[in-house]
N, C-alpha and C positions, 0 to 999 in steps of 0.2 A: 353124357357117354365123357368116360375118362380117356384120352388115347396116352399110348403108351409109345414114346421118343425115344431112340437109341443115339448118342451121340458119340460116332469113334473120332477121336484129338491124335493129330501127331503127337502132342505134347498137352497137358492141361495146365503147365504153369501159368504163371502170369506172364500174359503177351496181350498185344494188340488185342488179335483176333480172338481171343481167350476170353479179356474181359467183354469184351462185346457179346461172345456167347453167354456169359453169364448175365447180362443186360437182357438178352432177348428170353432168357432162360425166366427171368423175373418177371418179367411185362408179360408174358402171356400163360404165367401166376399157375392158380390148384387145379386150371382144369388137366394138366400134363402131370402122368406118371412117368421121371426124368431119368435115362442111366447114360451116365459118363463114363466111356472106356478110356484110356491114353496108351498109346502105342510106348511109352517110355515110363516104365511101371515105376511107379511112385510119382510122375510127377501130376499132381491135382491140386499144387497149392491155388491155382486161380479159384478155385469153389470157396478156400476159408472162410472168405468175408457174404457168400451168395445169402439174402434173404432167407429166414428159416420157413416162411409160406413157401417156399418151391419143394416140392416132392423130389428128391433125390437121393441116386443109391449110388456106389462106386464098386459092382463086386471085384472082386479078388479072384473069381474060377473065370472070366470069359476067355476065350481063345485070345491067344497073342496076338498081336496087330500086326508085328513084326516077324519075318523068316524067309525061309525060300518059297515061295509062290508053288508048292507042288501041288496037284487037282487034291490031296487028300486032305492036306492042311487048309487048303480054301473051298473046301466042302464043309468043313466042321465050323468054321468061321461063317456061310452060308445057313446053316441050321442052328447056330448061334442068335442070329439077327432074325430067324422065323418067327419070333414070339412077339412082336412091334407092328404099330400101326404106322412109324416112318423111321427113316433112318437118315441120320446125317452125318456127313462124312467130312475132315477139314485137313486141307492139303495131301503133299505127298506119301506123310507116313501112314496114313489112312487107306492109302490106293492098292493094299491087298483086298482089303473088303469092297471097296468099289469092283475090283473086276471079279471077287465072289457072287455079290450080288449079278454081275451082268451072266457068269458062265450058270448060276445055280437059281436064277428067279423063278423060272417054272418049277425046277424038279423039288422046290421047298415053298413054292406058293410066299416068295418074298414080298414085303411092303415095298412103296414106291421108296427112292434114295434121290435123296439131293446133294452133291457136294461142291462144297468150297474151297474156292484157294486164294491165298494171301499175300504169295510171293514165295521168294527164296533166300536158301542160303548162301554162302559164302562159296561154294563149290559151282552156283547155279548161274553167278551173276550177271555176267556177259553172254554167257552160250549154255541152253540149253542142253542135257544128258541127251542124245540121241535115243535110248534105251529108256530113259522117263519118256519122254515124248512120245514112244510109239506105245507104250504100256498106261500113260491117260487115254491114248488115240481109244484104244481096246476098252480100254477097264469103265470108257464112260458111256460106253456103247448105249446104256440102259438108263441113264440117269434123268432124273424126272426135269433137271435143272443144273445146273454148273453155276454156282454167282462167285462172283469176282468183285473188290470194290474199285478197281482204279480201269481206266481206258487203256493201258498198258498191258494189263494181263489179258483185258477182253481184246484186244488183238493178238495176244499171243494163243491164245484159248480158241480164237477161229484158224489162225494160218498153221501153228506149228502143231498144236492137238489136234486139229479140221473137225472141230466140233461146229456142228449148224449153228446159224443163228440165232432158233428158236429157242437152245438149249441155254446160250449162253446169257446170265443176267447180271447186270451191274448195278448195285446196290451201294451208295457211298456212307463211310461209314458216320455215325452221327453220336452225339451226348445229350446230356441233360442240360442244355446250354444255360438255364438261369441259375445253376449251382454254381457255375464259375463266373470270377472275376471279382471275388470279394478280398477283402484285406486277410492278411494272414498272419497270426499271432510270431513275435520274433524267435519264440522257440518252438514252431509247429515241427519242426525236423527234428527226430532223433537226436542227441550226440552235436547239434549245431543251436547258435543262437546268432540271429544277423542282428550286427550292434550298429549304432548310427553312424553315419556316414560309409559304409558298406554298399554296394551293391550286386547282386548276383546274376551272374548269366548261368541261367535252368537247362537242365536238359531231363528228360525220362525216357528210360532205356534200359534195358537189358544189359548188362555188361557180357555181350558175345563180341566176337570176332568182325564180324559183317554190321556193328554197330562205329565202326572205328573209331572210338572213344579217345586213345591218345591223339587223336589230330585237333582233338580240341583244348585238349592241353596242352599242346603247344602254341597254339592260338593265343592263350592268354598272356604268353610270354614277355611280350612287349606291353601290355596293357597298365596301368596304374594300377598299382600295388593293394588301393580301396576297392577294386574289382578281382571278385570271385568267383570261382567254377562250381556249381554243384551238379555233382549227377547224381541223380536217384534211381535207384533200381539194384539189382542185384546179379552176379554171375560167376562164370570161370575167369572173367579176364580182369577181376577186379586189381591180383597183382600185378598184371601188365601195365594196367593204367598207373597204379602207385609210384612204379619202377620209373615211367615216366615224369611223373613230377619230381621223382628227388634228382632223376637227372637231368631237369631243366632247372631244378631249384626254386618249382612254384609249388613244395606239398606243402605248403602253410594256407597256401590260396585254391587248391583243391580238396573238395569234401566229397566224400560216398557216405551217407547217411544210411545208406540202405534202402528196402523196397517200401514204398508207403502205400497204403490201400487206398485211400482215398485221395487221388493227385489235386480234388478243387480244394483240399485243405490249406495247400504248400504252394500253390502256385502264384501265389499273392505274393508270397517273399521274392521271387523272381522280376529283376529288372528286364531281360531281354532272353529270347530262348533261341537255343541252338541247337542244331543235329548235325551230326558229321556221319550219316549210313553210307557201305557202298553200296545199299539196296535197301527204296523202301516202296510201297505202292499208292496206298492212302493212308497214310500214318495217323493214327487217334491221337498220339501226343500234340500233332501241328495243329489238331482241330482242339483238343484243350488249351494248348495256348494261348490261339487265336480266342477265344471265348475267356479265356483269360486277360485279354488285352494286352497279350505282349506282341512286338515286333518279332519277326522270327528268320533267323540266318539259317539257311541249310543249301545241300546241295542239290543241282538241278537234277533231282529225279523222280521217277514216278510220277506224279501226279501233284506234287506238291507247288511245284510254280503256278498253273492252274487254282489250287486251292485257296491259298494265300490273296488278298486285297493288291489292286494294282499297285497303290505307293509302297507295299513291302516286295513288289516282284524285284525291284533293282535291286533288291541285297539278298537272291538267289545265287548261287554261286556255281560255276561251271560245273560238272560233275568231274569229280578224281582231281579238281584244281584245291589243293589245300591253302597256297598262298592267296587265294582271291578270297575263300572263305575267309581266314584271318583278316583278310583287309576290311572286308564289310561287316565284321566283327567291330573293327576297330573304328571303322566309320559310326557305326551306330553307339560305342559308348559314347563316340565324342561329343553329338549330337541330342540334349533330351528333348529339343522340343519334334525332331526326326520319331524318337521312338514314342511317343504319345502321342503321335499324330498315326502313326502306321499300327499301333496299337490299339487307337480306338476303330480304324477302318477295319483292322481284323475280328475285333469283337463285333459290329455290327454285319459283317459277312457273313461269321460263324454262326451268328440267331438268327440271319434269313436263310442260311441253306443246309446248315448243319445240323440242325436239330433232330435228337433221336426219333421225333415221333413220325415223320416221316418214314424214315430207314425201318421202323416197327414197323408200320403198315406196308411196306413195301416186301418184308419177308416172311407177314403175316399172308400174304397175297399168294406168294409162289406158296409155301408149304401148303395151303387152301389147295391150289391149283393139281400140286401133286395128289392130293386125297382125293380129291374132285369131291370137296367141299363147299359150299357156299362161303364158309367163313372158316381161320383157325383162329385159337382153338376151339 
């Protein structure tokens, strides 16, 4: 029997949670008929590289996921969800659909729903909005499960959103670790060639304000001129990052080659990995960097400190302390031996703990439980 699964995303443009969703869709294969809807019209780029074997549709006529949560609009959403076997919702941008499910599940004989939360935007880093907390508390009332990737989000779900322990399920993000750690061609990045004697500090990030990327531009100012910053990703903050590089006189050492579909093909160019975000939970990019044998410099946010190997933890900076982060970068730039040793420890840890096989089986079990099936799909 082919199961019909509906994915309702806040956005389906490229990002950590979206690429995890794509990987799960691929892993569950041909036994599913899958439909993807984005709350942001046209934000569907995460699906561009999906395997052709996945049966997936992107309907243009699905009711909008954003708007005033009036009873009439929510009931339209509920009706649109009734023709599926399982509903999977992602982040607050899909919360109206979650609320519609709670209010109208009986009226429209709706299938089970599993909600996923992966973090917050700039406006909810320090403190969540009480209106959203309240909306989540009520909206999640009939969810079969609430899946989160980090211990911090797990605690928020149980306290601020007042969700029962049985509903909240933490699944750490995983990747196909065997694909990482290979050498990359010097010209693997579009428009950029790594020359002999050059070293790259790399980061994979959407160019968004919450990623705080100008901080990394500032951090390379005092480093030797043969050390370059490479920011792989796309987004609205490109000009702000470029302006910071121009202002600080390092524009020739800051490179933004754009989005890369397969990070495993380019991470081998990096000599050190850096992250500067205001907010993260269990960032997939850090797992990818670890599996590639890179030391990681990052702020102490989300689960990052416990993710990395023990020797790497000395280079996790206090949250919000840009000076400390820059000092940690400089220390590892100076110490080839430490970079290599930490990178090897990170690679070993990633392969031991963060391979995607465990993640896929954990999601499979949660979806099977929601459907009351012995196995999913």
